[in-house]
Every structure is written in structure tokens, then in C-alpha cells.
N, C-alpha and C positions, 0 to 999 in steps of 0.2 A: 379387654379394650383394644380396638384397632389403633394403629399408629397415628392416624389422623385425629381421632377423638382425643387420644392421649395428649397430642401436641396442642390441640385446641384448648383442652381443659388446663393444662399446664400454663399456656399463654394467658388464659383468663385469670388464673390464680396470680401469675406474676403481675399483671396489670392491677388487680385488686390490691395486692400487698403494697406495690409501689405508690399507688394513689392514696391508700390509707395512711402510709407513712408520711406522705406529703401533707395530708390533712392534719396530722398530729403536729408536724413542724410548723404549719401555718398557725394552728391554735396557740402554740407556744410563742411564736412571733407576735401575734396579735395581743396576747396577754402581757408579754414583756413590754411591748411598745406602749400600751395604755398605762401600765403601772409606773414605768420609768421615764416616759417622754415629757410629762407635764401637760399632756393634752387635757386631762381631767385632774380634779383635785382628789388625790389618793388619801383615803381616811387612814388615820394612824393605826397600826397593827395589821394592816393588809399584808398577806404574804407577797413579798416583793423580791426576796432574795432568790438566788438562782435555783436552789434545790426545791424550796417550797413552791415557787412559781411553776417549775417544770412538772412537779407532781400534780398540782391543781389543773393546769392546762392539759396535761396528757391524760389524766383520768376523765376530764370533761370530753375530750376528743374521742376517747375509746367508747364512752357511753353514747355519744352521738353517732358514731360509726356503727355501733351495735344496732341502733334503731334505724338509722337512714344512711347507711354507708353508700358509697358511690356505686353506680350501676352503668357507667358509661361504656363498660366492656360488653353490655348486653347488646345484641344485634338488632333488637326492635324497640329501642327506647327513643322517645321523641325529645325535642329540645324543651318543650314545656314540662315534661316529666323530670328532666334534669334540674330545671329551675325550682320546681316544687320541692324536690328532694333536698336541693341545696338550702332552700328556705327552712325546711323542717329540721335539717341537720344543724343549722345555725341556732335555731330556736332551742332545740334540746340541749345543745352545748352551753348556751347562755344560762338556761335554767340550772345546768349542772355546775357551772361556775358560781352562780349565786349560792347554791346549796353548799358547795365545797368551802367557799370563803367564810360563810357563816359558821360552818362546823369547825373549821380549822383555826379561825381567828376570833370568832365571837363578835366580829365587827358588823354593825347593821347600818351605821351612817354612811351614806353615799354609795352603798354597795349596789343599789338599784340603778344608779347612774353608771356605774362601772359595767353592770350587766347589759344595760341598753347600748352603750357604746361598743361593747364586745360584740353584740348581736349584729349591729349595723356594719361594723368594720369587717367582721369575719364573713358575713353574708356577701358583701360587696366583693371581697378578695376572692372567696371561694368560688363565686360565680364566674369571675374572670378566669380563674385557674381551670375550672371545669370546661369552659369553652376551648381553652388552649389544649387541654387534655383530649378533648373530643377531636379537635383538628389533627393533633398528633397521631391519635389512634386510627383515624380514617386514612392518614397518609401511610401508616404501617400496613393497613389492610389493602391499600392499593398496590403495595409491594408484595402482597400475598401472604402477610402474617395475620393470624387471628381471624381468618375467614371461615365461614361455614359453607360446606359444599352441599348443594341441593340437587335432588333428582325428583322430577315429576313423573307420575304414572297415570296415564289417561289423556284424552284429548278434549274433554268437556271444556267449554268456554270458561267455566269457573277457574280453571287452571290459569287462564290468561289474566284473570283479575288478581290472582296471587302474584303471578310473575311481574305484572306491571307495577304492583304495589312495592314489591321488593326493588325493582329498578329505580322507581321514583323516590322512595323514601330511605332506602338503605343500600344503594348500589355498591358501596365499598365494603359491605359486611358479608356479602354472599358471592359465592362462586357457583353459578348455575350451570350444571353439566348439560341438561337437556331434558327430553321427555321420552317415555316409551309409549307407543300407541300402535294399534293395528292399522290405523290410517293416519294421513297427515292432518294436522290441526288446522282449522279454518282460521284465516286472518292471522296466522302465526307470524310474529315479528322475526326479523332476520337473526337476531341474537339467540333465539330459542331453537335449538337443533333437535331433530328426531334421532334418538339413539338406537332405535330398533322396535321390533314388534312386541306388543304387550303379551301376546300368547307365548312367544318364544321366551320372554323374560320369565313368565310364571313357570314354564316348563323347566327352565334351568334351575329355578329356585327350588322347585319340588324335587328335583334330582340332586339337591344338596350342593349345587354349584354356587359360586360367588360371582355373579354377573357384574356388580358395581360396588364401589366403595364410596360411601357419602355419610354426611352428618345428619341430614334431614331428608325424609321422603314425604312428599305431598301426593296423596292417593285420591283419585276420583272414581266413584262408583259408576259403572255403566248401566247396570239394572240390578234388581234384586237377586238375579242369578249370579251376581258377581261376589256375593258375600263370602263363599269359600276361598276365592282368590285374595280377598281382603284379609281374611284370617291368616292365610299363608304369608302374606306380606308383612303382617304385624309380627308373626313369629320370626321371620327373617330379620327384621329390624331389631327385635329384642335380642336375638342371638349375637348380633353384630354391633350392638350399642348404637343404634341409629334412632333418632327421634321420628315418630310417625304421626302424620296429621291427615285426617280424613277431610277432603274437601267436598262439602255437600253439594250435590248436583242442583238442588233446589235454588241455589243462589243465582244460577244462570238460566234455568229454564223458565223462570217466571220473568215478567216484564218489569218487576220491581226488585230492588236490592234489599234482601232480608238480612237481619243482624241476629247473631246468637245471643240468647239470654239464658241464665241459669235459674231454675226454680226447683226446690226440693231435690237437689242432686241431679236433675235432668236438664238436658239442653233443648231449648225450643228456639224457634226463629220468628222474629217479628219484623213487620215492615217499618215500625217507628220505635226507637229506643230513646225515650225522653229522659235524658240525663238530668234534667231539671226537676223531675218528680221523685228522685230518690229521697228518702226520708232525711238523711243528713243534710242534703242540699237544700231541702225545704226549710229546715230549721235555720240554717245560715242565712238563707234569703229573707225569711220572714223576720228574723231578728234585725237584720239591717233595714228592712222596710219600716219596722216599728220605730227604730231609733231615729232614722233620718226624717220620717214623716211627722213624728212628734215634734222635733225641732222646727221643721218647716211650718207646722201649723201655729206654733207659738209665735214664730217670726211673722206670720201672716196676719195675726190678729190686729196689730196697730194699723195695718194698711187698709182693713175692711171699711172703716168709716169714710175714708178719703175716696176710695174706689166707688163706694155706694153713692156718695154725693155727686161725683162727676158723671156716673152713669145716669143717675136721675135727671141731671141737668140736660144731658144730650139725648136721652131716650127714655120715654116713659115705660115702666114695667119693672119686673123683679130684679134683684141683684144677681141672683144665680140663674144659670141656664141648666136645667135638669133634663136629661134625655136617657131613654132606655138604650142600652148598648149590649152587645153580645160578649160574654165573659167566658170564664173557665168552664170547659166541657159544654159549651154552646148555651149556657144558662144566661138569662137576662138579668141585668142589674141597672140601677139608676146611677148615671155618671154626673158629676158636678163640675160646672165651669163658671167663671164670671161671665155674665152675658155680654157679648161683644157685637150683637146685631139687634136690629129692631125686632120686636115680636112679629113673627110672620108664620104663614100656614105651611111654608116649604121646608121648615127646619128639620123635619124628620125624613126628608127624601132627597134634598139637594145639598151637595157639598158647597163649601165656600169657594168662590172664584176670585181672580186677581182684582177685578174692578167690581166686586159684588156691591150692588146698591143697598143691600140689607145692612151693611156695616155702617156704624157711626164712627166719627173720627177717633174718639178715645178707644172704641172697640177694635179698630184697626191697629192702633198702637199696641194694645194688650196682645193681639194675636201675633204681631211681629216680634214682640219681646217675650212671648210665652207667659205673660202674666195671667192670662185668662185660664191657664191650666192649673194654677195653684191650688184651687179647691179639690183637685183630684187627690191631694195628699190625705184628705178625709176619707176618700174611697180606699186609700191604701191602709189607713188605721182600721177601717171597717173589715178589711180582708177581701174586698171585691177586686182590688187591683194590686199590683206591685209597682215599685218605682221603675223597674226595667222589664219590658216584656212586649209582645206584639200589641200594637195600638188597637183599642176596641173600636169597632165599626158600628154605625147605626143599623138597626134591625133591617131596614129596607135594603141596605147594601149587602148585608149578610145573606139574605134570601136571594138577591140578584146574583152575586158572584159565586155562591155555592152551587148554583145551577150551571155556571159557565166554566169555573175552574175546578177540576177534580179534586185537588188536594186543599181546597180552600179551608175546609173546616178543621184540618189538622192543626192549624195555628192556635186552635182553642184548647189544645192539651195543656196550656199553661195559663197563668193569670195574665190578663192584659196589663200593659204598662203605661206609665206617663210618658216615657220615652222608650225607644227600642232600637234594635240594630238596623232596621230598615230605614228609620228616620235619620240616623246619623250616616247612612250610606247613600243619601241622595234621593230616597223614595219617600218624600214627605209631601203633604198637601194634597191637592186635587189629582185624581187619577182619571185622565182624559181617555186613555186607551186601556184595553184589557191587559196588554203586555206589562203595563206599569204595575198593576195589581198582581200579576203573576210573579214578577220580580220581588214584589214586597212579600208575598206569601213564601217564596223560596228563602228569603232572608229570615222570616219568622220561624220557619221549621228548622232551619240550620241553627238558629239560636237555641231552640228548645233542645236539640239533640246534642249540642256541644256546649251547653252552659257551664260556666265556672264563675266563681265569685270575682276573679280577676276580669273576666269579660264584662260583668256588670259595672265594675269600677271604670273600665275603659269607656264604656258607653256613656256613663254619667259624665266623665271628663270631657268627652267629645261633644256632648250636649251642652255642657257649660261653655265650651269654646264657642259654640254656635251663637251664644247670647251676645258675643262681641263681633260677630261677622254677619254680613247681610246674606240672608238665605232667600234666593229668588222664589223658593217654593213656599215660603212662609207668609201665607195670607188667608 
């Protein structure tokens, strides 16, 4: 192992050990605080003495660290990843505390309350500590500690994608030496320096010389004739304990950005990786949909007679407005709403406008307050829709915009929603110009590819807030 890798590995181990010890100390502090401070009612027989408390808290902390120990020393870890791992760490520790207390004391009364308080307190505290640890580690890296040294080989534009991503998301974690190439890289930023010729580099390696010392090498293929050089570079990295990453040229030669996916042990590249369609994510999302929509439908039942009566008084016609919309995978489904307009022949072609004469007074109130959307919870129960997702459009608009906007149909890789990211981001209501629909489509595609349960909760919360604020696009 070269000196740089040995120093980096030792530094990471020190960070891991230090942070793990701090996690154990925090676990003991939280347990002692809850048991001895009087914040909660402590059941009789609960381990509260010093020795027993230390044993319980320490074992729980070690169990949590074994599953979800900190990874802030990783050079490519996002803030969201830190939050998720802190949540899981806290949850595992809370379960361990529950089991240990039951096993060591036999106490069952109020133990769940202790566990819940432990989880909330520990999670809040460890989250704050994680961010301070992250700030401290980044400062150390700015001083030159725990950095990974990077060398690029090749001048393909894909190299720039990797370089810019490093500079933007993890600037303090990498020391980028530069790149080797037979020619200068086009549009090369000032901070990325050419270290020499690629051919000269490969000749030196083949002559068993040691032209550079790095932790990571990113290598881009020039053509299929470059495979022998790639194999030579891999051998060089293996001999000198350097990580090797092949940067596929296809990412830059096409006009779209492709993402790697793994199937059957092989790597493929796709233009859209819909995170929302993973099996585990579909189960979580569907469970949430069924629970919330079932509650909403039960709450809606007492309202229906009053809504029906007012609609009948102001406008002859049915209670519900049923319209074919475009759903998952471009398939058609029947969407339900409380009718907010007079029966008219343009309902399947024309969007509602601000002073639309087709609306009757109570219908306009329902649209502004979103009451007209409530029957769509029935669509959610049926499985045609989700609570959060791209808004379903009428068939006429699907046909029209799919011929104008190239990526329009991509939004249909997920179930349509009652509310969506586009709607809470200012792209709600009538689309007077094509650019407005283009922006909506961009938001919908981003939602599909970056879905998380937390994102759904955020969108639901922002939708709820809109009920109490005037939205000029709500008509």
C-alpha cells in the first residue's frame, strides 16, 4: 500500500472510531437523561443505575452502529443520505433499548413510552451532531487531511461531467491533480490542468515506471482499439492500490444523459431511471395511498348530500364530473371530480380559465378550495391514481402536447396524482403557453426519477398550506 492510501485509510478509520465512540456516548447520555431527569414516568424495575444503564445503552448503540454506522467520512455521501442513516440508526437503537429493557428487567409498563422518547431525542441530537461532524470534516479536508487524490485519463467530455460533479458536490473531499490526454480538452475549466500526453503516460506504465501517485483514476475510452491500454491501466492501479473507474463515452456522445442500471450482474445505460417504480418504493407508496385515501373517503361521505344539494340548486346535472384522462404508461382511465361547471360540450377540450362563464358560483368556490378534487381519492383506492404524482391531463391535451413536447409522455411512467411537484412549484392551472407545459413536464420527470417518501410528505404538506393561501392560478 502506498503512503497516500495508507494515510487516507488510517484517517478514515480514525474518523470512524471517533464518531462511533461519540455515538455510544450520546446513547448513554440520552438514556441517562430520560431515566433520571423526570421527563417521563419511569416504570419501577427499569435499569437506571449507572452500571445497568451503561450496559443497555452501550449494547444498543453498538447494535445500531453495526447496521447503520456513520459514513460521513465517505467522500461521495449526500446530506440526504446522512439524514436517512441517522434515522435508521436511531430506530434500530430504540428497538434494541426496548428489547434489552424487557430482557434485563422484565418490565413492560411504559417501556414503549421510553422507547419513543429515546428515538425522538436521540434522532434529533444525532442529526445535529452529524452536521457538526460533517462541517468539521470538511474543514479538515480543506486543510489537506482525508482527501482523495484524483487523476483523469482521456479528454472525452464525459470527464468534464465527473469533474464538475466533484467540484460542485464534494469540492473539499478531492484533490484533482489533472488529466492526461494527447490533446487539450475542449471547454476545459481553469482548475483542470493537462498533466501530459496519454501515449507517453501509457508507454511509461508499460515500461514499469511510476508516472503518478493517486487514490482514484477515472479513465475514458477513446475507441475499441483502446481496450489494451485500459487493461494496462487497470493492472497499474491494482499494483499500486488505486481505485479505477471507467467513464463510458456514451454518456457524452449522445444528446441525452444516460444513467447506469444493473441487471443480472451486468451494467446497462438508460435514459430514464424511475426511482419511483422500484418494488419496495411502490409498496411504500401504495400503502400510504390506501391508508390516507380510505380515511379521506370516510370523511367525505357526510359532505356528499350537502354538496349534491347545492350543486343541484345552482346547476342542473349530475353530482360527479367523470372524464377520461391519461394515466400510468399512457393508459386511459376515468377520473372523478365534483362537478364545478355547467354541463357543456367543451369540457373534454378546453381548460378552465380565470373568468370562465361555464363555472357556477359554488363550483368556483370548490375549485379555489380544491373540494372538487376530493372524489379522486376514489381513483386512488381503485389504483388508477396516487395521492402524489404528475397531474393527469385530458386526452385531447395529451395528444396535442405529445406532438409538441418531445419528453411529454415520459411523465406517464408513474401513476398520476391528486397533487404533484409541479402544482406546488407554481405550475398549476391553465397553460397558456407551451413553455409552461414544458416546465411542468420537467418537474414531473424530476419527481419520478428522484422520488422518496419524504418528498411525497413534503408535497402533501405544501399542498395543505395552499388551502390557506390564495393561489392566483387556482381557478
